[in-house]
Backbone as XML, in Angstrom:
<?xml version="1.0"?>
<chain id="A" units="angstrom">
  <residue number="1" name="MET">
    <atom name="N" x="-14.641" y="-5.557" z="-6.475"/>
    <atom name="CA" x="-14.523" y="-4.378" z="-5.644"/>
    <atom name="C" x="-15.782" y="-3.524" z="-5.839"/>
  </residue>
  <residue number="2" name="THR">
    <atom name="N" x="-16.285" y="-3.022" z="-4.749"/>
    <atom name="CA" x="-17.457" y="-2.163" z="-4.760"/>
    <atom name="C" x="-17.038" y="-0.764" z="-4.324"/>
  </residue>
  <residue number="3" name="ALA">
    <atom name="N" x="-17.597" y="0.260" z="-4.952"/>
    <atom name="CA" x="-17.332" y="1.638" z="-4.557"/>
    <atom name="C" x="-18.636" y="2.265" z="-4.084"/>
  </residue>
  <residue number="4" name="VAL">
    <atom name="N" x="-18.579" y="2.938" z="-2.948"/>
    <atom name="CA" x="-19.757" y="3.618" z="-2.399"/>
    <atom name="C" x="-19.349" y="5.002" z="-1.923"/>
  </residue>
  <residue number="5" name="ASN">
    <atom name="N" x="-20.333" y="5.909" z="-1.845"/>
    <atom name="CA" x="-20.019" y="7.224" z="-1.305"/>
    <atom name="C" x="-20.162" y="7.197" z="0.222"/>
  </residue>
  <residue number="6" name="VAL">
    <atom name="N" x="-19.753" y="8.243" z="0.868"/>
    <atom name="CA" x="-19.744" y="8.302" z="2.330"/>
    <atom name="C" x="-21.152" y="8.105" z="2.891"/>
  </residue>
  <residue number="7" name="HIS">
    <atom name="N" x="-22.134" y="8.744" z="2.305"/>
    <atom name="CA" x="-23.514" y="8.610" z="2.791"/>
    <atom name="C" x="-23.982" y="7.156" z="2.735"/>
  </residue>
  <residue number="8" name="GLN">
    <atom name="N" x="-23.719" y="6.489" z="1.608"/>
    <atom name="CA" x="-24.090" y="5.081" z="1.483"/>
    <atom name="C" x="-23.358" y="4.237" z="2.510"/>
  </residue>
  <residue number="9" name="ALA">
    <atom name="N" x="-22.080" y="4.526" z="2.731"/>
    <atom name="CA" x="-21.298" y="3.754" z="3.688"/>
    <atom name="C" x="-21.866" y="3.904" z="5.099"/>
  </residue>
  <residue number="10" name="LYS">
    <atom name="N" x="-22.247" y="5.129" z="5.465"/>
    <atom name="CA" x="-22.830" y="5.347" z="6.793"/>
    <atom name="C" x="-24.171" y="4.647" z="6.919"/>
  </residue>
  <residue number="11" name="THR">
    <atom name="N" x="-24.976" y="4.723" z="5.874"/>
    <atom name="CA" x="-26.315" y="4.154" z="5.904"/>
    <atom name="C" x="-26.301" y="2.621" z="5.904"/>
  </residue>
  <residue number="12" name="HIS">
    <atom name="N" x="-25.353" y="2.034" z="5.179"/>
    <atom name="CA" x="-25.352" y="0.582" z="4.980"/>
    <atom name="C" x="-24.084" y="-0.082" z="5.524"/>
  </residue>
  <residue number="13" name="LEU">
    <atom name="N" x="-23.524" y="0.455" z="6.588"/>
    <atom name="CA" x="-22.260" y="-0.067" z="7.104"/>
    <atom name="C" x="-22.341" y="-1.556" z="7.447"/>
  </residue>
  <residue number="14" name="SER">
    <atom name="N" x="-23.398" y="-1.982" z="8.106"/>
    <atom name="CA" x="-23.525" y="-3.397" z="8.476"/>
    <atom name="C" x="-23.499" y="-4.296" z="7.249"/>
  </residue>
  <residue number="15" name="ARG">
    <atom name="N" x="-24.229" y="-3.906" z="6.210"/>
    <atom name="CA" x="-24.245" y="-4.693" z="4.973"/>
    <atom name="C" x="-22.878" y="-4.730" z="4.320"/>
  </residue>
  <residue number="16" name="LEU">
    <atom name="N" x="-22.211" y="-3.572" z="4.312"/>
    <atom name="CA" x="-20.877" y="-3.514" z="3.709"/>
    <atom name="C" x="-19.903" y="-4.394" z="4.479"/>
  </residue>
  <residue number="17" name="LEU">
    <atom name="N" x="-19.998" y="-4.389" z="5.798"/>
    <atom name="CA" x="-19.106" y="-5.224" z="6.605"/>
    <atom name="C" x="-19.340" y="-6.709" z="6.342"/>
  </residue>
  <residue number="18" name="GLU">
    <atom name="N" x="-20.572" y="-7.092" z="6.101"/>
    <atom name="CA" x="-20.870" y="-8.488" z="5.758"/>
    <atom name="C" x="-20.197" y="-8.867" z="4.443"/>
  </residue>
  <residue number="19" name="ARG">
    <atom name="N" x="-20.238" y="-7.962" z="3.489"/>
    <atom name="CA" x="-19.603" y="-8.231" z="2.196"/>
    <atom name="C" x="-18.087" y="-8.310" z="2.341"/>
  </residue>
  <residue number="20" name="VAL">
    <atom name="N" x="-17.537" y="-7.428" z="3.148"/>
    <atom name="CA" x="-16.091" y="-7.441" z="3.378"/>
    <atom name="C" x="-15.680" y="-8.736" z="4.075"/>
  </residue>
  <residue number="21" name="ALA">
    <atom name="N" x="-16.498" y="-9.211" z="4.997"/>
    <atom name="CA" x="-16.190" y="-10.451" z="5.720"/>
    <atom name="C" x="-16.112" y="-11.649" z="4.778"/>
  </residue>
  <residue number="22" name="THR">
    <atom name="N" x="-16.791" y="-11.579" z="3.632"/>
    <atom name="CA" x="-16.729" y="-12.672" z="2.666"/>
    <atom name="C" x="-15.564" y="-12.513" z="1.693"/>
  </residue>
  <residue number="23" name="GLY">
    <atom name="N" x="-14.757" y="-11.459" z="1.884"/>
    <atom name="CA" x="-13.562" y="-11.276" z="1.065"/>
    <atom name="C" x="-13.631" y="-10.141" z="0.066"/>
  </residue>
  <residue number="24" name="GLU">
    <atom name="N" x="-14.764" y="-9.481" z="-0.035"/>
    <atom name="CA" x="-14.906" y="-8.379" z="-0.988"/>
    <atom name="C" x="-14.228" y="-7.125" z="-0.444"/>
  </residue>
  <residue number="25" name="GLU">
    <atom name="N" x="-13.721" y="-6.322" z="-1.337"/>
    <atom name="CA" x="-13.123" y="-5.038" z="-0.961"/>
    <atom name="C" x="-14.109" y="-3.934" z="-1.297"/>
  </residue>
  <residue number="26" name="VAL">
    <atom name="N" x="-14.256" y="-2.953" z="-0.393"/>
    <atom name="CA" x="-15.165" y="-1.828" z="-0.599"/>
    <atom name="C" x="-14.359" y="-0.538" z="-0.521"/>
  </residue>
  <residue number="27" name="VAL">
    <atom name="N" x="-14.515" y="0.306" z="-1.530"/>
    <atom name="CA" x="-13.855" y="1.610" z="-1.554"/>
    <atom name="C" x="-14.890" y="2.665" z="-1.203"/>
  </residue>
  <residue number="28" name="ILE">
    <atom name="N" x="-14.538" y="3.536" z="-0.268"/>
    <atom name="CA" x="-15.430" y="4.629" z="0.133"/>
    <atom name="C" x="-14.907" y="5.914" z="-0.496"/>
  </residue>
  <residue number="29" name="ALA">
    <atom name="N" x="-15.787" y="6.610" z="-1.194"/>
    <atom name="CA" x="-15.399" y="7.822" z="-1.904"/>
    <atom name="C" x="-16.137" y="9.034" z="-1.353"/>
  </residue>
  <residue number="30" name="LYS">
    <atom name="N" x="-15.471" y="10.163" z="-1.420"/>
    <atom name="CA" x="-16.077" y="11.441" z="-1.030"/>
    <atom name="C" x="-15.975" y="12.360" z="-2.242"/>
  </residue>
  <residue number="31" name="ALA">
    <atom name="N" x="-17.113" y="12.816" z="-2.701"/>
    <atom name="CA" x="-17.179" y="13.666" z="-3.898"/>
    <atom name="C" x="-16.534" y="12.962" z="-5.091"/>
  </residue>
  <residue number="32" name="GLY">
    <atom name="N" x="-16.722" y="11.649" z="-5.172"/>
    <atom name="CA" x="-16.198" y="10.891" z="-6.298"/>
    <atom name="C" x="-14.745" y="10.481" z="-6.205"/>
  </residue>
  <residue number="33" name="ARG">
    <atom name="N" x="-14.036" y="10.925" z="-5.158"/>
    <atom name="CA" x="-12.619" y="10.582" z="-4.997"/>
    <atom name="C" x="-12.470" y="9.529" z="-3.907"/>
  </residue>
  <residue number="34" name="PRO">
    <atom name="N" x="-11.802" y="8.417" z="-4.202"/>
    <atom name="CA" x="-11.596" y="7.379" z="-3.186"/>
    <atom name="C" x="-10.803" y="7.925" z="-2.000"/>
  </residue>
  <residue number="35" name="VAL">
    <atom name="N" x="-11.288" y="7.642" z="-0.781"/>
    <atom name="CA" x="-10.600" y="8.110" z="0.421"/>
    <atom name="C" x="-10.266" y="6.974" z="1.387"/>
  </residue>
  <residue number="36" name="ALA">
    <atom name="N" x="-10.934" y="5.821" z="1.253"/>
    <atom name="CA" x="-10.668" y="4.721" z="2.180"/>
    <atom name="C" x="-11.044" y="3.393" z="1.530"/>
  </residue>
  <residue number="37" name="ARG">
    <atom name="N" x="-10.435" y="2.323" z="2.073"/>
    <atom name="CA" x="-10.761" y="0.966" z="1.634"/>
    <atom name="C" x="-11.174" y="0.143" z="2.836"/>
  </residue>
  <residue number="38" name="LEU">
    <atom name="N" x="-12.248" y="-0.602" z="2.697"/>
    <atom name="CA" x="-12.619" y="-1.593" z="3.695"/>
    <atom name="C" x="-12.167" y="-2.935" z="3.157"/>
  </residue>
  <residue number="39" name="VAL">
    <atom name="N" x="-11.303" y="-3.599" z="3.904"/>
    <atom name="CA" x="-10.786" y="-4.904" z="3.489"/>
    <atom name="C" x="-10.907" y="-5.864" z="4.661"/>
  </residue>
  <residue number="40" name="PRO">
    <atom name="N" x="-10.945" y="-7.151" z="4.399"/>
    <atom name="CA" x="-11.027" y="-8.108" z="5.503"/>
    <atom name="C" x="-9.817" y="-7.992" z="6.422"/>
  </residue>
  <residue number="41" name="TYR">
    <atom name="N" x="-10.055" y="-8.163" z="7.705"/>
    <atom name="CA" x="-8.988" y="-8.113" z="8.693"/>
    <atom name="C" x="-8.190" y="-9.406" z="8.610"/>
  </residue>
  <residue number="42" name="ASP">
    <atom name="N" x="-6.869" y="-9.287" z="8.545"/>
    <atom name="CA" x="-5.996" y="-10.451" z="8.457"/>
    <atom name="C" x="-5.642" y="-10.907" z="9.870"/>
  </residue>
  <residue number="43" name="VAL">
    <atom name="N" x="-6.244" y="-11.997" z="10.299"/>
    <atom name="CA" x="-6.026" y="-12.505" z="11.653"/>
    <atom name="C" x="-4.617" y="-13.046" z="11.815"/>
  </residue>
  <residue number="44" name="HIS">
    <atom name="N" x="-4.067" y="-13.608" z="10.754"/>
    <atom name="CA" x="-2.735" y="-14.213" z="10.806"/>
    <atom name="C" x="-1.792" y="-13.461" z="9.879"/>
  </residue>
  <residue number="45" name="PRO">
    <atom name="N" x="-1.144" y="-12.409" z="10.381"/>
    <atom name="CA" x="-0.208" y="-11.681" z="9.516"/>
    <atom name="C" x="0.967" y="-12.573" z="9.126"/>
  </residue>
  <residue number="46" name="ALA">
    <atom name="N" x="1.615" y="-12.220" z="8.064"/>
    <atom name="CA" x="2.755" y="-13.005" z="7.577"/>
    <atom name="C" x="3.821" y="-13.121" z="8.659"/>
  </residue>
  <residue number="47" name="HIS">
    <atom name="N" x="4.376" y="-14.309" z="8.785"/>
    <atom name="CA" x="5.417" y="-14.543" z="9.780"/>
    <atom name="C" x="6.744" y="-13.988" z="9.272"/>
  </residue>
  <residue number="48" name="ARG">
    <atom name="N" x="7.382" y="-13.186" z="10.096"/>
    <atom name="CA" x="8.671" y="-12.602" z="9.737"/>
    <atom name="C" x="9.702" y="-12.992" z="10.780"/>
  </residue>
  <residue number="49" name="THR">
    <atom name="N" x="10.868" y="-13.367" z="10.321"/>
    <atom name="CA" x="11.951" y="-13.743" z="11.207"/>
    <atom name="C" x="13.068" y="-12.716" z="11.058"/>
  </residue>
  <residue number="50" name="ALA">
    <atom name="N" x="13.518" y="-12.185" z="12.176"/>
    <atom name="CA" x="14.601" y="-11.206" z="12.136"/>
    <atom name="C" x="15.841" y="-11.832" z="11.510"/>
  </residue>
  <residue number="51" name="GLY">
    <atom name="N" x="16.441" y="-11.120" z="10.559"/>
    <atom name="CA" x="17.667" y="-11.586" z="9.931"/>
    <atom name="C" x="17.464" y="-12.564" z="8.798"/>
  </residue>
  <residue number="52" name="GLN">
    <atom name="N" x="16.245" y="-12.793" z="8.358"/>
    <atom name="CA" x="16.002" y="-13.790" z="7.321"/>
    <atom name="C" x="16.598" y="-13.418" z="5.969"/>
  </residue>
  <residue number="53" name="ASP">
    <atom name="N" x="16.931" y="-12.158" z="5.754"/>
    <atom name="CA" x="17.477" y="-11.723" z="4.470"/>
    <atom name="C" x="18.969" y="-11.411" z="4.533"/>
  </residue>
  <residue number="54" name="VAL">
    <atom name="N" x="19.631" y="-11.840" z="5.587"/>
    <atom name="CA" x="21.067" y="-11.576" z="5.726"/>
    <atom name="C" x="21.803" y="-12.153" z="4.518"/>
  </residue>
  <residue number="55" name="GLY">
    <atom name="N" x="22.687" y="-11.341" z="3.932"/>
    <atom name="CA" x="23.490" y="-11.782" z="2.803"/>
    <atom name="C" x="22.819" y="-11.620" z="1.457"/>
  </residue>
  <residue number="56" name="MET">
    <atom name="N" x="21.574" y="-11.193" z="1.414"/>
    <atom name="CA" x="20.871" y="-11.049" z="0.134"/>
    <atom name="C" x="21.139" y="-9.696" z="-0.527"/>
  </residue>
  <residue number="57" name="VAL">
    <atom name="N" x="21.637" y="-8.730" z="0.232"/>
    <atom name="CA" x="21.905" y="-7.398" z="-0.301"/>
    <atom name="C" x="23.365" y="-7.071" z="-0.062"/>
  </residue>
  <residue number="58" name="VAL">
    <atom name="N" x="24.014" y="-6.570" z="-1.094"/>
    <atom name="CA" x="25.410" y="-6.163" z="-0.977"/>
    <atom name="C" x="25.476" y="-4.673" z="-1.286"/>
  </residue>
  <residue number="59" name="ILE">
    <atom name="N" x="26.061" y="-3.916" z="-0.383"/>
    <atom name="CA" x="26.210" y="-2.476" z="-0.586"/>
    <atom name="C" x="27.671" y="-2.204" z="-0.915"/>
  </residue>
  <residue number="60" name="ALA">
    <atom name="N" x="27.885" y="-1.580" z="-2.053"/>
    <atom name="CA" x="29.248" y="-1.288" z="-2.506"/>
    <atom name="C" x="29.944" y="-0.348" z="-1.526"/>
  </residue>
  <residue number="61" name="GLU">
    <atom name="N" x="31.245" y="-0.465" z="-1.458"/>
    <atom name="CA" x="32.050" y="0.346" z="-0.548"/>
    <atom name="C" x="31.893" y="1.841" z="-0.852"/>
  </residue>
  <residue number="62" name="ASP">
    <atom name="N" x="31.699" y="2.183" z="-2.136"/>
    <atom name="CA" x="31.606" y="3.594" z="-2.535"/>
    <atom name="C" x="30.163" y="4.022" z="-2.841"/>
  </residue>
  <residue number="63" name="PHE">
    <atom name="N" x="29.178" y="3.402" z="-2.214"/>
    <atom name="CA" x="27.779" y="3.685" z="-2.544"/>
    <atom name="C" x="27.402" y="5.148" z="-2.332"/>
  </residue>
  <residue number="64" name="ASP">
    <atom name="N" x="28.089" y="5.842" z="-1.440"/>
    <atom name="CA" x="27.742" y="7.241" z="-1.181"/>
    <atom name="C" x="28.751" y="8.224" z="-1.780"/>
  </residue>
  <residue number="65" name="ALA">
    <atom name="N" x="29.580" y="7.733" z="-2.685"/>
    <atom name="CA" x="30.553" y="8.602" z="-3.349"/>
    <atom name="C" x="29.820" y="9.518" z="-4.329"/>
  </residue>
  <residue number="66" name="PRO">
    <atom name="N" x="30.378" y="10.696" z="-4.596"/>
    <atom name="CA" x="29.740" y="11.611" z="-5.556"/>
    <atom name="C" x="29.623" y="10.962" z="-6.936"/>
  </residue>
  <residue number="67" name="LEU">
    <atom name="N" x="28.568" y="11.308" z="-7.653"/>
    <atom name="CA" x="28.368" y="10.778" z="-9.001"/>
    <atom name="C" x="29.330" y="11.458" z="-9.977"/>
  </residue>
  <residue number="68" name="PRO">
    <atom name="N" x="29.698" y="10.769" z="-11.046"/>
    <atom name="CA" x="30.554" y="11.386" z="-12.069"/>
    <atom name="C" x="29.843" y="12.582" z="-12.698"/>
  </residue>
  <residue number="69" name="GLU">
    <atom name="N" x="30.626" y="13.561" z="-13.124"/>
    <atom name="CA" x="30.077" y="14.797" z="-13.705"/>
    <atom name="C" x="29.175" y="14.521" z="-14.898"/>
  </residue>
  <residue number="70" name="GLU">
    <atom name="N" x="29.542" y="13.564" z="-15.788"/>
    <atom name="CA" x="28.726" y="13.295" z="-16.978"/>
    <atom name="C" x="27.352" y="12.723" z="-16.589"/>
  </residue>
  <residue number="71" name="LEU">
    <atom name="N" x="27.272" y="11.958" z="-15.523"/>
    <atom name="CA" x="25.988" y="11.428" z="-15.075"/>
    <atom name="C" x="25.152" y="12.550" z="-14.426"/>
  </residue>
  <residue number="72" name="LEU">
    <atom name="N" x="25.777" y="13.414" z="-13.654"/>
    <atom name="CA" x="25.062" y="14.552" z="-13.071"/>
    <atom name="C" x="24.473" y="15.443" z="-14.158"/>
  </residue>
  <residue number="73" name="ALA">
    <atom name="N" x="25.225" y="15.608" z="-15.238"/>
    <atom name="CA" x="24.751" y="16.438" z="-16.362"/>
    <atom name="C" x="23.489" y="15.838" z="-16.974"/>
  </residue>
  <residue number="74" name="GLU">
    <atom name="N" x="23.385" y="14.525" z="-17.036"/>
    <atom name="CA" x="22.196" y="13.865" z="-17.567"/>
    <atom name="C" x="20.964" y="14.184" z="-16.730"/>
  </residue>
  <residue number="75" name="PHE">
    <atom name="N" x="21.111" y="14.250" z="-15.404"/>
    <atom name="CA" x="19.989" y="14.579" z="-14.530"/>
    <atom name="C" x="19.531" y="16.022" z="-14.726"/>
  </residue>
  <residue number="76" name="GLU">
    <atom name="N" x="20.436" y="16.883" z="-15.068"/>
    <atom name="CA" x="20.118" y="18.301" z="-15.204"/>
    <atom name="C" x="19.581" y="18.672" z="-16.577"/>
  </residue>
  <residue number="77" name="SER">
    <atom name="N" x="19.676" y="17.769" z="-17.533"/>
    <atom name="CA" x="19.210" y="18.112" z="-18.895"/>
    <atom name="C" x="17.759" y="17.778" z="-19.084"/>
  </residue>
</chain>
C-alpha cells in the first residue's frame, strides 16, 4: 500500500492509476489523515443469489422482549 498527499495525487494521478491497475492500493491523505483509497475496479463482482441463506438464521420468538432487570443493571454499571 502506498500513501500520498492530495498534491502528489493530483500531480501524479496517471502514475498512481497505473500502479492501482497492477493491484496496488493507494491511500490519499489530507494533512496527514487518510481520506480516500484508490483500489482496482472489480469488473466481476461476487455473484449473489436471492434467498441463498434461507434457514441459516433463526430468530427467537421473544427476540424483542424486554431484558431481565439484572441484565439491564449490568449495562448501567
